[in-house]
C-alpha positions as CSV (number, residue, x, y, z in Angstrom):
1,M,-11.0,-10.2,20.2
2,R,-8.1,-8.0,21.2
3,I,-6.5,-6.2,18.3
4,C,-3.4,-4.0,18.5
5,V,-2.7,-1.6,15.4
6,L,0.9,-0.5,15.3
7,G,1.1,2.8,13.5
8,A,-1.1,5.9,14.1
9,G,-1.2,7.2,10.5
10,A,-4.3,7.6,8.4
11,W,-4.9,3.9,7.5
12,G,-3.8,2.5,10.9
13,T,-6.3,5.0,12.6
14,A,-9.1,4.3,10.3
15,L,-8.8,0.5,10.5
16,A,-8.5,0.9,14.4
17,V,-11.8,3.0,14.4
18,N,-13.6,0.6,12.3
19,A,-12.5,-2.4,14.2
20,A,-13.3,-0.8,17.6
21,A,-17.1,-1.2,17.1
22,R,-16.7,-4.9,17.4
23,H,-13.5,-5.5,19.3
24,T,-11.1,-4.3,22.1
25,V,-8.7,-2.2,19.9
26,T,-5.4,-0.5,21.0
27,L,-3.7,1.9,18.6
28,W,-0.1,2.5,19.2
29,G,2.1,5.3,17.9
30,R,5.7,6.0,18.0
31,D,5.3,9.7,18.6
32,A,4.1,10.0,22.2
33,A,3.2,13.8,21.5
34,Q,0.9,12.6,18.7
35,I,-0.7,10.1,20.9
36,Q,-1.3,12.6,23.7
37,A,-2.9,15.0,21.4
38,M,-5.2,12.3,20.0
39,S,-6.1,11.2,23.4
40,A,-7.0,14.8,24.3
41,A,-9.0,15.6,21.2
42,R,-10.3,12.2,20.5
43,E,-9.3,12.8,17.0
44,N,-6.2,12.2,14.6
45,A,-6.0,15.9,13.6
46,R,-2.9,15.4,11.3
47,Y,-4.0,12.4,9.2
48,L,-7.8,12.0,9.6
49,P,-9.2,15.3,10.6
50,G,-12.9,15.4,11.4
51,V,-13.1,11.7,12.4
52,A,-14.1,11.0,15.9
53,L,-12.1,8.4,17.8
54,P,-14.6,6.2,19.5
55,P,-14.4,6.1,23.4
56,S,-13.7,2.5,23.3
57,L,-10.5,2.9,21.4
58,D,-7.3,2.8,23.5
59,L,-4.3,5.0,22.5
60,L,-0.9,4.0,23.5
61,A,2.8,5.0,22.8
62,G,6.1,3.8,24.3
63,D,7.2,0.0,24.0
64,A,5.5,-1.6,21.0
65,L,6.2,-5.1,22.4
66,A,4.3,-4.2,25.6
67,A,1.5,-3.0,23.5
68,V,1.0,-6.3,21.7
69,A,1.6,-8.7,24.7
70,H,-1.9,-9.6,25.1
71,A,-3.2,-9.1,21.6
72,D,-4.9,-12.0,19.6
73,L,-4.1,-10.2,16.3
74,V,-1.4,-7.5,15.5
75,I,-1.7,-5.3,12.3
76,V,1.2,-3.3,11.3
77,A,0.3,-0.1,9.8
78,T,3.7,1.6,8.9
79,P,5.0,2.8,5.6
80,M,7.1,0.2,3.8
81,A,10.3,1.9,5.0
82,A,9.6,1.2,8.6
83,L,8.5,-2.5,8.0
84,R,11.5,-4.3,8.4
85,E,12.4,-2.7,11.8
86,Q,8.9,-3.4,13.2
87,L,8.7,-7.0,11.9
88,G,12.1,-7.6,13.5
89,K,10.7,-6.4,16.8
90,L,7.7,-8.7,16.4
91,R,9.8,-11.8,15.6
92,D,8.7,-13.9,18.7
93,V,5.1,-12.9,18.6
94,A,2.9,-15.9,18.8
95,C,-0.5,-14.4,17.6
96,P,-1.2,-13.6,13.9
97,V,0.4,-10.6,12.5
98,A,-0.5,-8.7,9.2
99,W,0.7,-5.7,7.8
100,L,-1.0,-2.9,5.6
101,S,2.2,-1.8,3.8
102,K,2.1,-1.5,0.0
103,G,5.5,-1.2,-1.7
104,V,8.8,-2.7,-2.4
105,E,11.8,-2.3,-0.1
106,P,14.8,-0.5,-1.7
107,A,17.8,-2.6,-2.2
108,I,20.2,-2.6,0.9
109,A,23.8,-1.6,-0.3
110,D,26.1,-4.4,-0.5
111,S,23.7,-6.9,0.7
112,G,23.5,-8.9,-2.8
113,E,19.7,-8.7,-2.7
114,E,17.2,-6.9,-4.9
115,G,14.5,-4.8,-3.2
116,L,12.1,-7.0,-1.4
117,L,8.2,-7.3,-1.0
118,A,7.0,-7.5,2.4
119,H,6.5,-11.0,2.8
120,E,10.3,-11.6,1.7
121,I,11.3,-9.1,4.3
122,Q,9.3,-11.0,6.9
123,A,10.8,-14.4,5.9
124,R,14.4,-12.8,6.5
125,V,13.8,-11.1,9.9
126,A,10.9,-12.8,11.4
127,P,10.5,-16.3,9.9
128,R,8.6,-17.9,12.5
129,L,5.8,-15.4,12.7
130,L,2.2,-16.5,11.4
131,A,2.0,-13.6,9.1
132,G,0.0,-12.2,6.1
133,V,-1.1,-8.9,4.3
134,L,-4.3,-7.0,4.3
135,S,-4.7,-5.1,1.0
136,G,-7.2,-3.9,-1.5
137,P,-8.8,-0.6,-2.8
138,S,-9.4,1.4,0.2
139,F,-9.0,4.9,1.1
140,A,-8.4,5.5,4.7
141,L,-11.1,8.3,5.1
142,E,-13.8,6.1,3.6
143,V,-13.1,3.1,5.9
144,A,-13.1,5.3,9.0
145,Q,-16.5,6.8,7.9
146,G,-17.8,3.3,7.7
147,R,-18.4,3.5,3.9
148,P,-18.6,0.1,1.9
149,T,-15.1,-1.4,1.4
150,A,-13.8,-4.9,0.2
151,L,-10.3,-6.0,1.0
152,V,-8.2,-9.0,0.7
153,A,-6.4,-11.1,3.4
154,A,-3.5,-13.0,2.0
155,S,-1.3,-15.5,3.7
156,S,0.1,-18.9,3.2
157,H,-1.3,-19.7,6.8
158,V,-5.0,-20.5,7.1
159,S,-5.1,-19.3,10.6
160,V,-3.9,-15.8,9.5
161,R,-6.5,-15.5,6.8
162,E,-9.3,-16.6,9.2
163,A,-8.0,-14.4,11.9
164,L,-8.3,-11.4,9.6
165,V,-11.5,-12.3,8.2
166,G,-13.1,-13.1,11.5
167,A,-11.7,-9.7,13.0
168,L,-12.5,-7.3,10.4
169,H,-15.3,-8.8,8.1
170,G,-18.5,-6.6,9.0
171,P,-21.6,-4.8,7.7
172,A,-19.3,-2.2,5.9
173,L,-16.2,-4.1,5.6
174,R,-15.9,-7.2,3.4
175,V,-12.7,-9.2,3.7
176,Y,-11.8,-12.1,1.2
177,A,-9.2,-14.6,1.8
178,N,-6.5,-15.4,-0.8
179,E,-3.6,-17.7,-0.7
180,D,-1.6,-15.8,-3.1
181,I,0.4,-13.4,-1.0
182,V,2.8,-12.7,-3.8
183,G,0.3,-11.6,-6.2
184,V,-1.7,-9.5,-3.6
185,E,1.6,-7.6,-2.5
186,I,2.6,-7.0,-6.1
187,G,-0.8,-5.6,-7.0
188,G,-0.6,-3.2,-3.8
189,A,2.9,-2.0,-4.8
190,V,2.8,-1.6,-8.6
191,K,-0.7,0.3,-8.7
192,N,0.8,3.1,-6.8
193,V,3.5,3.4,-9.5
194,L,0.8,3.3,-12.3
195,A,-1.3,5.9,-10.5
196,I,1.5,8.5,-10.9
197,A,1.3,7.8,-14.6
198,T,-2.6,8.3,-14.9
199,G,-2.3,11.4,-12.7
200,L,0.3,12.8,-15.2
201,A,-2.1,12.1,-18.1
202,D,-5.0,13.8,-16.2
203,G,-2.9,16.8,-15.4
204,L,-1.9,17.2,-19.0
205,S,-5.7,16.8,-20.0
206,L,-5.0,14.0,-22.3
207,G,-8.5,12.6,-21.8
208,L,-10.5,9.6,-20.7
209,N,-9.0,7.5,-23.5
210,A,-5.5,7.9,-22.4
211,R,-6.6,7.1,-18.8
212,A,-8.2,3.9,-19.9
213,A,-5.5,2.9,-22.0
214,L,-2.8,3.4,-19.3
215,I,-5.0,1.6,-16.7
216,T,-5.5,-1.5,-19.0
217,R,-1.9,-1.5,-20.2
218,G,-0.6,-0.9,-16.7
219,L,-2.6,-4.0,-15.5
220,A,-0.9,-6.1,-18.2
221,E,2.7,-4.9,-16.9
222,M,1.6,-5.7,-13.4
223,T,0.4,-9.3,-14.3
224,R,3.5,-9.8,-16.2
225,F,5.7,-8.8,-13.3
226,G,3.6,-10.9,-10.8
227,A,3.8,-14.0,-13.0
228,A,7.4,-13.8,-13.2
229,L,7.7,-13.9,-9.5
230,G,5.3,-16.8,-9.1
231,A,2.0,-14.9,-8.6
232,R,-1.2,-16.3,-10.0
233,P,-2.5,-14.2,-13.0
234,D,-6.1,-14.5,-11.9
235,T,-5.1,-12.5,-8.7
236,F,-4.7,-9.4,-10.7
237,M,-8.3,-9.4,-12.0
238,G,-9.4,-9.2,-8.3
239,L,-9.5,-6.5,-5.6
240,S,-5.8,-6.2,-4.9
241,G,-5.0,-6.0,-8.6
242,L,-7.5,-4.4,-10.9
243,G,-9.8,-3.2,-7.9
244,D,-6.9,-1.1,-6.3
245,L,-5.4,0.0,-9.5
246,V,-8.6,1.7,-10.4
247,L,-9.3,3.3,-7.2
248,T,-5.7,4.7,-6.9
249,A,-5.5,5.8,-10.6
250,T,-8.8,7.6,-10.7
251,G,-9.7,8.6,-7.0
252,D,-9.3,12.0,-6.0
253,L,-8.1,11.0,-2.5
254,S,-5.0,9.0,-4.1
255,R,-1.7,10.5,-3.1
256,N,0.2,8.7,-5.9
257,R,-2.2,10.1,-8.5
258,K,-1.9,13.6,-7.0
259,V,1.9,13.3,-7.4
260,G,1.4,12.8,-11.1
261,L,-1.1,15.9,-11.4
262,L,1.4,18.0,-9.6
263,L,4.3,17.1,-11.9
264,A,2.1,17.8,-14.8
265,Q,1.5,21.3,-13.4
266,G,5.4,22.0,-13.4
267,L,6.2,21.3,-9.8
268,T,9.4,19.5,-8.9
269,L,9.1,16.0,-7.4
270,E,10.4,17.6,-4.0
271,Q,7.6,20.2,-4.1
272,A,5.0,17.6,-5.0
273,V,6.0,15.2,-2.2
274,N,6.2,18.0,0.4
275,S,2.8,19.3,-0.5
276,L,1.2,15.9,0.3
277,G,1.8,15.7,4.0
278,H,1.5,11.8,3.7
279,V,3.8,9.0,2.2
280,A,3.2,8.5,-1.6
281,E,4.7,4.9,-1.8
282,G,4.8,4.9,-5.7
283,V,7.5,7.5,-5.6
284,Y,9.6,5.3,-3.2
285,C,9.1,2.0,-4.9
286,A,9.0,2.8,-8.5
287,R,12.7,2.5,-9.2
288,T,12.9,-0.8,-7.3
289,V,10.1,-2.4,-9.3
290,V,11.6,-1.4,-12.5
291,Q,15.1,-2.7,-11.5
292,R,13.6,-6.0,-10.2
293,A,11.5,-6.5,-13.6
294,R,14.7,-5.9,-15.7
295,H,16.5,-8.6,-13.8
296,L,13.4,-10.8,-14.4
297,G,13.5,-9.9,-18.1
298,V,10.0,-8.3,-17.8
299,E,9.2,-5.3,-19.7
300,M,7.3,-2.4,-18.0
301,P,7.4,0.6,-20.1
302,I,4.7,2.6,-18.3
303,A,6.5,2.0,-14.9
304,S,10.0,2.8,-16.7
305,S,8.6,6.2,-18.0
306,V,7.4,7.0,-14.4
307,V,10.9,6.3,-13.1
308,A,12.5,8.4,-15.8
309,L,10.1,11.2,-15.0
310,L,10.9,11.0,-11.2
311,D,14.6,11.0,-12.0
312,G,14.1,14.3,-14.0
313,R,15.4,12.5,-17.1
314,V,12.3,13.5,-19.0
315,R,9.7,16.2,-18.9
316,P,6.0,15.2,-18.6
317,A,5.3,15.6,-22.1
318,E,8.3,13.7,-23.2
319,A,7.2,10.9,-21.0
320,V,4.1,10.6,-22.8
321,A,5.5,10.9,-26.2
322,E,8.1,8.2,-25.4
323,L,5.2,5.8,-24.5
324,M,3.1,6.8,-27.6
325,G,6.1,6.3,-29.8
326,R,6.7,2.7,-29.0
327,E,6.6,0.1,-31.7
328,P,3.1,-1.6,-32.4
329,G,2.7,-4.8,-30.2
330,V,0.2,-7.5,-29.5
331,E,-2.4,-6.9,-26.8
332,S,-1.8,-10.3,-25.1
333,A,2.0,-9.6,-24.7
């Protein structure tokens, strides 16, 4: 199979490295200088230092449409902020297209729309695409190293799910199919927001009890939000819900958890984000998630506290006190 991965960041590079062992893979990057440096060193020194690029992996810059011209499968590995533009360029592509982006797009001023999930963006800018999402608990470095990983391929199109499973399922990478693209995308977006909260709790040394409580109640928030948007509740007990939440909330490679840790240490949000060198999607989608939840009448107290913290309206200890000071409730609510 001929696969083209658009986006030479950590995750795009990792998936390209993994797939190149079994397929003809092209990794495209918008930065020609970065692609040239990667070609010379056979390494993505900026995002995945120490991971050798296999000789069979082709690297390409320039026109993205030219890169995908002969592909059997296109994988878009851009941050959420760039997804709309990339999908617009791909709107007439005939082969299956899947994105790795996890987040919610900020509302566009004067558009009358709320912030959109990736499949909602695709429906507006490239409605004829056979498209879906690849998500689940996955750190790029471990995928590039060939460590065991399980992902979810979600789409309303059987052909897209089958293409992703057929292309990527292998000895170290299991890929499960799922029709519930809404639930899979919500899991991938909201877990980043909740990971900031757990990083904050860990940074304040609140203990493992607090971490477990945040993860469990965060999962309840995620499920309520997803159900209000038409997702299946059982999706959130799977890889893209509970699995991705646990990984991102507890793993040392988690950028969103790192933001919470740094805020607990007294860094400003700007300082915390600048220190990462990578995008932490939870920072950019937290406000949009909470705004959309409020419009739906869905209560998300943990996510709301994260937004208050990111906006500078509360200090770390105050965010925790606010959550602990809420009225008693019923666990199933």
